C-alpha positions in Angstrom: 0.0 0.0 0.0 1.0 3.6 -0.5 2.8 5.5 2.3 0.5 8.5 1.8 -1.1 9.6 5.1 -4.8 8.7 5.3 -6.8 9.7 8.3 -9.1 7.1 9.9 -12.3 8.4 11.5 -15.2 7.0 13.4 -18.9 8.0 13.4 -20.4 8.6 16.8 -23.5 6.2 16.7 -25.8 8.9 18.0 -29.1 7.2 16.9 -28.3 4.3 19.2 -27.3 6.2 22.3 -30.2 5.3 24.5 -30.4 6.8 27.0 -27.9 9.7 26.5 -25.1 9.3 29.0 -22.4 12.0 29.0 -19.9 9.8 30.8 -20.3 7.0 28.3 -19.9 9.3 25.4 -16.7 10.8 26.8 -15.3 7.3 27.6 -16.2 6.2 24.1 -14.3 9.1 22.5 -11.3 8.5 24.7 -11.4 4.8 23.6 -11.4 5.8 19.9 -8.3 7.9 20.5 -6.6 5.2 22.4 -6.9 2.6 19.6 -5.7 5.0 16.9 -8.6 7.0 15.4 -7.8 10.5 14.3 -11.3 11.9 13.7 -14.7 11.7 15.3 -17.6 12.4 13.0 -21.2 13.3 14.1 -24.4 13.6 12.1 -26.8 16.5 12.7 -30.5 17.0 12.9 -32.0 19.9 14.8 -35.5 18.5 14.7 -37.0 15.1 14.0 -40.5 15.0 12.5 -43.3 13.2 14.3 -43.6 10.2 12.0 -46.7 9.0 13.8 -48.7 12.0 12.5 -47.3 11.5 9.0 -48.3 8.1 7.5 -46.4 9.0 4.3 -43.2 9.8 6.1 -40.1 8.2 4.5 -37.3 10.0 6.4 -34.6 7.9 7.9 -34.9 9.5 11.3 -37.8 10.9 13.3 -38.6 12.7 16.6 -37.6 9.7 18.7 -34.0 9.6 17.4 -31.4 11.3 19.7 -29.1 13.8 18.1 -26.6 15.9 20.0 -25.8 19.2 18.4 -22.4 18.6 16.9 -20.6 21.9 17.6 -21.6 21.8 21.2 -20.6 18.1 21.4 -17.2 18.8 19.8 -16.5 21.6 22.3 -17.2 19.2 25.1 -15.1 16.3 23.7 -12.4 18.6 22.5 -11.5 19.4 26.1 -11.3 15.7 26.9 -9.4 14.2 24.0 -7.0 15.3 21.2 -9.2 14.0 18.5 -10.2 16.1 15.5 -13.8 16.6 14.7 -16.0 16.5 11.5 -19.6 17.5 11.0 -21.0 14.9 8.7 -22.9 16.8 7.7 -24.0 20.2 9.1 -27.2 21.3 7.2 -25.7 24.7 6.5 -28.5 26.4 4.6 -31.0 26.1 7.5 -28.5 28.0 9.8 -27.5 31.7 9.9 -24.2 32.1 8.0 -22.7 34.7 10.3 -23.6 32.7 13.4 -22.1 29.5 12.0 -18.9 31.5 11.2 -18.8 32.7 14.8 -19.5 29.3 16.3 -17.0 27.4 14.1 -14.2 30.0 14.6 -14.7 30.0 18.4 -14.6 26.2 18.4 -11.5 26.2 16.2 -9.7 28.6 18.6 -10.7 26.7 21.7 -9.6 23.4 20.2 -6.2 24.9 19.4 -6.6 25.2 15.7 -6.6 22.6 12.9 -9.0 20.1 14.7 -12.2 21.0 13.0 -13.4 20.1 9.5 -16.8 21.5 8.6 -18.7 19.0 6.4 -21.8 20.8 5.0 -24.8 19.9 2.8 -28.3 20.9 1.9 -30.1 18.2 3.9 -33.5 16.6 3.1 -35.8 17.3 6.0 -38.2 20.0 5.0 -39.7 20.0 8.5 -36.5 21.4 10.0 -36.3 24.1 7.4 -39.8 25.2 8.1 -39.2 25.4 11.8 -36.0 27.3 11.4 -37.6 29.9 9.1 -35.7 29.0 5.9 -37.3 28.2 2.6 -36.5 24.6 1.8 -36.5 25.2 -2.0 -33.8 27.8 -1.7 -31.3 25.6 0.1 -28.9 24.8 -2.9 -28.6 28.5 -3.9 -28.2 29.5 -0.3 -25.3 27.0 0.2 -23.6 28.5 -2.9 -23.6 31.9 -1.3 -22.8 30.7 2.2 -19.5 28.9 1.6 -17.5 31.9 0.2 -19.1 34.1 2.8 -17.9 31.8 5.6 -14.4 31.9 4.3 -14.5 35.7 4.0 -15.6 36.0 7.6 -12.8 33.8 8.8 -10.1 35.4 6.8 -11.0 39.1 6.7 -11.3 41.5 9.7 -14.2 43.4 8.0 -16.6 42.0 5.4 -19.1 43.8 3.2 -21.5 41.5 1.5 -24.8 42.0 -0.2 -26.2 38.7 -1.5 -29.5 37.1 -2.3 -29.7 35.6 1.3 -27.2 37.4 3.5 -26.2 41.0 4.0 -23.2 42.1 6.1 -22.6 45.9 6.3 -18.8 46.3 7.0 -18.6 44.0 10.0 -16.4 41.1 11.2 -15.9 38.4 13.8 -13.2 38.0 16.4 -11.5 35.8 17.2 -10.9 34.3 13.8 -9.3 30.9 13.1 -5.5 31.1 13.5 -5.0 29.6 10.0 -7.4 32.1 8.5 -9.9 29.4 7.5 -11.5 26.1 8.4 -11.8 23.3 5.8 -15.2 23.1 4.3 -16.2 19.8 2.7 -19.5 19.1 0.9 -21.5 16.0 1.5 -23.8 14.9 -1.4 -24.8 12.3 -3.9 -24.0 12.3 -7.5 -26.5 14.8 -8.9 -24.5 16.8 -11.6 -25.2 20.2 -9.9 -24.1 18.9 -6.6 -20.8 17.4 -8.0 -20.2 20.7 -9.8 -20.6 22.6 -6.5 -18.1 20.3 -4.8 -15.5 21.0 -7.5 -16.1 24.7 -7.5 -16.3 25.4 -3.8 -15.3 22.6 -1.5 -12.0 21.6 0.0 -13.1 18.0 -0.2 -16.0 15.7 -0.9 -18.0 13.5 1.4 -19.8 11.1 -0.9 -23.2 9.8 0.1 -22.8 6.3 1.4 -25.3 5.1 -1.2 -22.7 5.7 -3.9 -20.6 2.8 -2.6 -16.9 2.5 -3.6 -17.2 1.1 -7.1 -17.7 2.5 -10.6 -20.5 4.9 -9.7 -18.3 6.5 -7.1 -15.3 6.6 -9.5 -17.4 8.3 -12.2 -18.7 10.9 -9.8 -15.2 11.6 -8.4 -13.9 12.3 -12.0 -16.8 14.7 -12.4 -15.9 16.5 -9.2 -12.3 16.8 -10.4 -13.3 18.0 -13.8 -15.5 20.7 -12.2 -12.5 21.8 -10.1 -10.4 22.1 -13.1 -13.0 24.2 -15.0 -13.1 26.5 -12.0 -9.4 27.1 -12.1 -8.7 25.0 -9.0 -6.2 22.1 -8.5 -8.1 18.8 -8.5 -5.3 17.1 -6.7 -5.8 19.5 -3.7 -9.3 18.1 -3.1 -9.9 15.6 -0.3 -12.0 12.5 -0.6 -13.7 10.8 2.4 -14.5 7.1 2.1 -17.2 5.5 4.1 -17.1 1.9 5.5 -20.2 0.7 7.2 -19.7 -2.5 9.2 -23.4 -3.3 9.0 -23.9 -6.9 7.7 -20.3 -7.3 6.7 -17.6 -9.7 8.1 -14.3 -8.4 9.4 -12.6 -9.6 6.2 -15.2 -7.6 4.1 -14.6 -4.5 6.2 -10.8 -4.8 5.6 -11.4 -5.3 1.9 -13.5 -2.1 1.8 -10.9 -0.1 3.6 -8.4 -1.3 1.0 -10.7 -0.3 -1.9 -10.9 3.2 -0.5 -7.2 3.4 -0.3 -7.0 2.3 -4.0 -9.6 4.9 -5.0 -7.3 7.6 -3.4 -9.3 8.6 -0.3 -7.5 11.0 2.0 -9.9 10.2 4.8 -11.8 7.0 5.6 -14.7 6.9 8.0 -15.9 3.7 9.8 -19.6 3.6 10.8 -21.1 1.1 13.2 -24.7 2.4 13.0 -27.4 -0.2 12.3 -25.1 -3.1 12.9 -27.2 -4.5 15.7 -24.6 -3.5 18.4 -25.3 -2.5 22.0 -24.2 0.9 23.1 -21.4 1.6 24.1 -19.3 -1.5 24.6 -20.2 -3.5 21.4 -19.6 -0.4 19.3 -16.3 0.3 21.0 -15.2 -3.4 20.5 -15.9 -3.3 16.7 -14.1 0.1 16.3 -11.1 -1.4 18.2 -11.1 -4.4 15.9 -11.3 -2.3 12.8 -8.4 -0.1 14.1 -6.2 -3.2 14.4 -7.1 -4.3 10.9 -6.3 -0.8 9.7 -2.8 -0.9 11.3 -2.1 -4.2 9.6 -3.4 -2.9 6.2 -1.1 0.2 6.5 2.0 -1.7 7.7 4.9 -1.6 5.3 5.2 -4.8 3.2 
C-alpha cells in the first residue's frame, strides 16, 4: 500500500445512544483515541419530524432519534481528547451564516486550531427548514452563497457582503481561526449540480454512502475533479472521504472495503457502526477497536 497519510475516522453512533449518557460518550471518544482513530464524526439533525402523525413519512430519522448538536458536542469532547472533529454533515442552509462562522471560529480557537473540519450539505428534512424559518426550495442556492461568505468572515477583519440571502454591512468576527480558514467539505450524492458545487467550492468531498466504492463513485469523483479544473482549481488538492459501514459485513469484508478506498485515493476514511445491531457503548467500541487493528495491519509496510 502507499505511504500517503490517510486519516481514519469513526462515526459517533448517535441514533443508538439510548439513553444519553455524557460519561459513556466521553469514555467512548477516549477509547477511539486510544486505539488510533484521528477523527470523530457526528451527524446532525436539529429536529425530527413526528412520524406517527405522517403516514407517508419516509425519512430515515424521526422525533424519537437522539441527536446531540455537533458543535456543542465537539466543544465538550475537544477538552477531553486530542481527536479532530468533523460535522458529517451540518445542514448549513438552515442555519444563519454569520452565526455558523462565529461558532466554528470559536470552536477552532478553543480546540487549538486545525482540529475542526466542517462538512456541510443541503439536507433533506423540510420540517427542519420550516421550523428554522428558511425556505426549503432555496437551500442549494443559499449554500452556494454561504461557503464563500464563511471563508471571508474567517479570513478578513471586515466583510461587506450583499447577496441574495445574506447581508453584512462592514462587520467582522473576532477571534478568527488562527489559520485564516476552516476546511469546508461538501456531502452529497452524484447529482450533476451537486458534484459541480463540490468541484467549484469545497476543500473535499464526502460522498453519500449510497454511492458505494465502485464504478458509480469513481465516475462521480472524476466529475468533481473536472469541475474543479473548470473553476481554475487544483483537482489534486481536493480531499475525498471514504465510508465503510460494518453493518452486515464480516471483518474480512470490512478490511477489503478499507483497502478499496485506499486504492480509490481517499484522503480520509470513516468507519460507521450504526445499524449493525450493536449494543451501546461496549459493542460499538469493540468493533471500532477491531477495525483499528485491521487498519494498522493494512497500512503496515510490506
